[in-house]
C-alpha positions in Angstrom: 0.0 0.0 0.0 1.2 3.5 -0.8 1.3 4.6 2.9 3.4 1.6 4.0 6.9 2.1 5.4 9.9 0.7 3.7 10.3 -3.0 4.3 13.4 -4.2 6.2 16.0 -2.1 7.8 19.2 -0.3 6.7 22.5 -2.1 7.5 23.2 0.8 9.9 20.4 -0.3 12.2 21.8 -3.8 12.5 25.2 -2.4 13.1 23.9 -0.2 15.8 22.0 -3.0 17.5 25.2 -5.1 17.5 27.3 -2.3 18.9 24.9 -1.6 21.7 24.8 -5.4 22.5 28.6 -5.5 22.5 28.9 -2.5 24.8 26.6 -4.3 27.3 28.6 -7.5 26.9 31.8 -5.7 27.7 30.3 -4.3 30.9 29.5 -7.9 31.9 32.8 -9.3 30.7 31.1 -11.6 28.1 33.1 -12.9 25.1 29.9 -13.6 23.1 26.2 -14.2 22.9 24.7 -17.5 21.7 21.3 -17.0 20.2 18.9 -19.7 19.1 15.4 -18.3 18.7 13.7 -16.6 15.8 13.3 -13.1 17.2 16.9 -12.8 18.5 18.4 -14.2 15.2 16.2 -11.8 13.2 16.9 -8.8 15.5 20.7 -9.0 14.9 20.7 -10.3 11.3 17.5 -9.4 9.5 16.9 -13.1 8.6 13.1 -13.1 8.2 11.4 -16.3 7.1 8.4 -18.4 8.0 10.6 -21.5 7.9 10.9 -21.2 11.6 7.5 -22.9 11.8 9.3 -26.2 11.1 10.8 -27.6 14.3 13.1 -30.0 12.4 16.2 -27.8 12.2 18.0 -25.7 14.8 19.4 -22.3 13.9 22.2 -20.4 15.6 23.7 -16.9 15.7 26.8 -16.1 17.6 27.5 -12.5 18.5 31.2 -12.1 19.3 32.7 -9.4 21.6 33.9 -7.6 18.5 32.8 -7.7 14.8 29.7 -8.9 13.0 27.5 -11.8 14.1 28.3 -15.3 12.8 25.4 -17.4 11.4 25.5 -21.1 12.0 22.5 -22.3 10.0 21.2 -25.2 7.9 22.3 -25.0 4.2 18.7 -24.4 3.2 18.8 -20.9 4.7 22.1 -19.8 3.2 20.7 -18.0 0.2 18.4 -15.8 2.3 21.1 -15.2 5.0 23.5 -14.0 2.2 21.0 -11.2 1.4 21.3 -10.0 5.0 24.3 -8.0 6.3 26.0 -11.1 7.8 29.2 -12.2 6.1 30.4 -15.2 8.1 27.8 -17.9 7.3 28.6 -21.5 8.3 26.2 -24.2 7.1 25.6 -27.9 7.3 23.2 -30.2 5.3 20.4 -30.3 7.9 18.6 -32.3 9.1 21.6 -34.3 10.3 20.7 -35.7 13.7 24.2 -37.0 14.4 25.5 -33.5 14.2 23.0 -30.7 13.7 25.4 -27.8 13.8 27.2 -28.9 17.0 30.5 -29.4 15.2 30.3 -25.9 13.8 29.4 -24.4 17.1 32.2 -26.3 18.8 34.7 -24.8 16.3 33.6 -21.3 17.3 33.3 -21.8 21.0 36.2 -24.2 21.8 38.9 -21.4 21.8 36.7 -19.4 24.2 36.3 -22.5 26.4 40.0 -23.0 26.5 40.3 -19.4 28.0 37.5 -20.1 30.5 35.5 -17.3 28.9 32.0 -16.2 29.7 29.3 -16.5 27.0 25.8 -15.3 27.4 22.6 -17.2 26.6 19.1 -16.1 27.4 17.8 -18.2 30.4 15.2 -16.0 32.1 11.4 -15.7 31.8 9.9 -15.5 28.3 13.0 -17.1 26.8 13.6 -20.7 25.5 16.3 -22.8 24.1 15.4 -23.7 20.5 17.6 -26.8 20.1 17.4 -30.3 21.4 18.3 -30.4 25.1 20.4 -33.5 24.4 22.4 -31.5 21.9 22.9 -28.7 24.3 24.1 -31.1 27.0 26.6 -32.6 24.5 27.8 -29.1 23.6 28.4 -28.3 27.3 30.3 -31.5 27.8 32.6 -30.7 24.9 33.1 -27.2 26.2 33.6 -27.8 29.9 35.7 -24.7 30.3 33.0 -22.3 29.0 31.0 -20.3 31.6 27.4 -20.0 30.2 25.7 -17.1 31.9 22.2 -15.6 31.7 22.0 -12.8 29.0 18.3 -12.1 29.4 18.9 -8.6 30.8 21.0 -7.6 27.7 18.3 -8.7 25.3 15.5 -7.1 27.4 17.2 -3.8 27.5 17.9 -3.7 23.8 14.5 -5.0 22.5 12.2 -3.2 24.9 13.1 0.2 23.4 12.2 0.4 19.7 13.9 2.4 17.0 11.8 4.9 15.0 11.8 2.5 12.1 10.4 -0.3 14.3 7.7 2.0 15.6 6.7 3.0 12.1 6.2 -0.7 11.3 4.1 -1.3 14.4 2.1 1.9 13.8 1.4 0.7 10.3 0.0 -2.7 11.3 -2.0 -1.1 14.1 -3.6 1.2 11.5 -4.4 -1.9 9.4 -5.9 -3.7 12.4 -8.0 -0.6 13.3 -9.4 -0.5 9.7 -10.2 -4.2 9.9 -12.0 -3.7 13.2 -14.0 -0.8 11.8 -15.5 -3.3 9.3 -16.7 -5.7 11.9 -20.2 -4.2 12.2 -20.6 -4.8 8.4 -19.1 -8.4 8.7 -20.9 -9.7 11.8 -24.6 -10.5 11.8 -27.2 -12.4 13.8 -27.1 -16.1 13.1 -23.5 -16.1 11.7 -21.3 -18.9 13.0 -18.4 -17.4 15.0 -15.8 -19.4 13.0 -17.2 -17.7 9.8 -16.7 -14.3 11.4 -13.1 -15.2 12.3 -12.5 -16.2 8.7 -14.0 -13.0 7.3 -12.0 -10.9 9.7 -8.8 -12.5 8.7 -9.7 -11.9 5.0 -10.5 -8.2 5.8 -7.2 -7.7 7.7 -5.3 -9.2 4.7 -7.3 -7.0 2.3 -6.4 -3.9 4.4 -2.7 -4.7 4.0 -1.6 -7.2 6.7 1.0 -9.8 5.8 -0.6 -12.4 8.0 -3.0 -12.8 10.9 -1.3 -15.6 12.9 -3.2 -14.7 16.1 -7.0 -14.2 16.3 -8.9 -15.2 19.4 -12.1 -14.1 21.1 -15.5 -15.3 22.1 -19.2 -14.5 22.2 -22.0 -15.3 24.6 -25.2 -14.1 26.1 -24.4 -11.1 28.2 -20.7 -11.8 27.9 -17.9 -14.3 27.0 -16.3 -16.8 29.3 -12.7 -16.8 28.2 -10.4 -15.0 25.8 -8.2 -17.7 24.2 -10.6 -20.3 22.8 -10.7 -21.1 19.1 -14.0 -20.2 17.4 -16.9 -22.7 17.1 -19.8 -23.0 14.8 -22.2 -21.6 17.4 -24.1 -18.8 15.8 -24.1 -15.2 17.0 -27.4 -14.3 18.6 -29.0 -11.1 19.8 -27.9 -10.5 23.4 -24.4 -11.8 22.7 -21.3 -9.8 23.7 -18.7 -10.4 21.0 -14.9 -9.9 21.4 -12.2 -10.3 18.8 -8.5 -10.0 19.6 -6.0 -9.9 16.8 -2.3 -10.1 16.4 -1.8 -9.2 12.7 1.7 -8.7 11.3 3.4 -6.5 8.8 7.1 -6.9 7.8 7.6 -9.1 10.9 6.0 -6.8 13.5 2.8 -7.3 15.4 -0.2 -5.3 16.5 -2.1 -6.8 19.5 -5.4 -5.3 20.5 -9.1 -6.2 20.7 -12.6 -4.8 20.3 -15.9 -5.6 22.0 -19.3 -5.4 20.4 -22.9 -6.1 21.4 -25.2 -8.0 19.1 -28.4 -6.1 19.6 -29.1 -4.0 22.7 -26.6 -4.9 25.5 -27.7 -5.4 29.1 -26.8 -2.9 31.8 -24.1 -5.1 33.2 -22.2 -5.4 29.9 -22.5 -1.6 29.4 -21.1 -0.9 32.9 -18.2 -3.4 32.4 -17.3 -1.8 29.1 -17.4 1.7 30.5 -15.2 0.7 33.5 -12.6 -0.9 31.2 -12.6 2.2 28.9 -12.1 4.5 31.9 -9.3 2.2 33.3 -7.5 2.4 29.9 -7.9 6.1 29.8 -6.4 6.4 33.3 -3.4 4.3 32.2 -2.9 6.3 29.0 -2.9 9.5 31.1 -0.3 7.9 33.5 2.2 6.8 30.9 5.4 8.7 30.8 9.1 7.9 30.9 10.2 7.1 34.5 7.0 5.5 35.6 7.3 1.8 36.7 5.2 -0.7 34.9 3.8 -1.7 38.3 2.2 1.7 38.7 0.2 1.3 35.4 -1.2 -1.9 36.8 -2.2 -0.2 40.0 -3.8 2.7 38.2 -6.0 0.4 36.2 -6.8 -1.8 39.2 -7.8 1.2 41.2 -10.3 2.3 38.5 -11.8 -1.2 38.2 -12.0 -1.9 42.0 -12.9 -5.4 43.1 -14.2 -6.3 39.6 -10.6 -6.2 38.2 -9.5 -9.6 37.1 -6.6 -11.5 38.5 -5.1 -12.7 35.2 -1.6 -11.7 36.3 -1.0 -8.6 34.2 -2.8 -5.7 32.5 -0.6 -5.5 29.4 2.9 -6.1 28.0 5.5 -5.1 25.5 4.9 -5.5 21.8 7.0 -5.7 18.6 8.6 -8.6 16.8 6.6 -10.9 19.0 3.0 -10.8 20.0 4.0 -10.4 23.7 7.4 -9.1 24.7 9.0 -7.6 27.8 8.0 -5.8 30.0 4.8 -6.9 31.8 2.3 -4.4 33.2 2.0 -6.2 36.4 2.5 -5.7 40.1 5.7 -7.8 40.0 7.4 -5.7 37.2 9.5 -2.8 38.4 10.7 -2.0 34.9 10.7 1.8 34.4 9.1 3.1 31.2 11.5 4.6 28.7 10.8 6.7 25.6 10.1 4.5 22.5 8.8 1.5 24.4 5.7 0.0 22.7 3.1 -1.4 25.0 -0.4 -2.9 25.1 -2.7 -1.7 27.8 -5.0 -4.6 28.6 -7.2 -4.3 31.6 -9.8 -7.0 32.2 -12.6 -7.6 34.7 -15.2 -10.1 35.7 -18.9 -9.2 35.5 -22.3 -10.9 35.5 -22.6 -14.6 35.8 -18.8 -15.4 35.5 -18.3 -13.4 32.3 -15.0 -11.7 31.6 -14.4 -8.6 29.5 -11.0 -7.3 28.2 -10.1 -4.0 26.6 -6.8 -3.4 24.8 -5.0 -0.6 23.1 -1.5 -0.3 21.7 0.6 2.8 22.6 4.2 4.1 22.3 5.8 5.9 25.2 6.9 9.4 24.2 8.7 12.1 26.2 5.4 13.8 26.8 3.3 10.7 27.5 1.5 8.0 25.6 0.9 8.1 21.9 -1.9 5.9 20.6 -1.0 3.5 17.8 -4.5 2.0 17.6 -7.6 4.0 16.7 -9.1 4.5 20.2 -12.2 2.3 20.9 -15.5 4.0 21.2 -16.3 5.1 24.8 -19.6 3.2 24.7 -20.1 -0.5 23.8 -20.7 -0.6 20.0 -23.9 -2.3 18.9 -24.1 -4.5 15.8 
């Protein structure tokens, strides 16, 4: 579409990310970072492919203390990686269960192990090791002198604060999602199976310019919905239903993540009150956002507005970007201080009526003067279909 940002990033952005990571590594006396997951590999290399959906092959990126990252990847990925800024690309004919990249990794890490060097690997919450555990244990046995330490803090500090180019991509997909939600009253109708509405919403988001809609959840029920993660059923929409759709659409590898609520026919008073309370809680959080505020405080602001109805889901929002949910969490346990150019979801929820839940969600970016909405703000009163 004509208003879309440029795809990809200039080489200078990857070089800057690498330099910032290496400065943080130096402060912790790390000789390198070993990265195994899609988001981290893409963040430092630009390697963007849906082939990660296949669990057959592991993929590795090693970020040394100086110089460019080194890719250790299956041969099938070499042509795409050569189009990135990475120069040192080492491959093997995967899948090869007897040695799926371990020999190549050993070649890189053995000299560091001989020095008793420290190498970082993400170990904390919201990280995972995308390689067979048996292979990882074999690697450690080969490299007994290597000190593998937790590098979660380094990656958190880098990825939580977005560049202007990243924000432009997220803003673009949020605008696409907002246009798709604006079409829901024309798409949804009494008697329509919920699974059919999900399908039509996906088609609408794609027509509006999304690359994909890998995440779409929601629910519908008389007076309210009971959960927010179930797949759709063939149960038809009926007058008296409260409908919710929550989408994570993507553009150029970046997500939006927000929802909208609707009433099918005239809503009851309980649903209207719940919606109004969530809208006010979101407004309060938007007003409270500014650099220097701890995430915990945003949770407290929303909980205070909702009172005892506020749900106990664990958090009222999170970071957003290359993944549907990223650091930080807007939760009582998270003391992370907001910084300019963080992108967040604000997602208060409550319980109302006979065990119904309701969730409201907006996407924002933290600016020096406060919150900037990336989504088109939901209507202050529950929309009626």
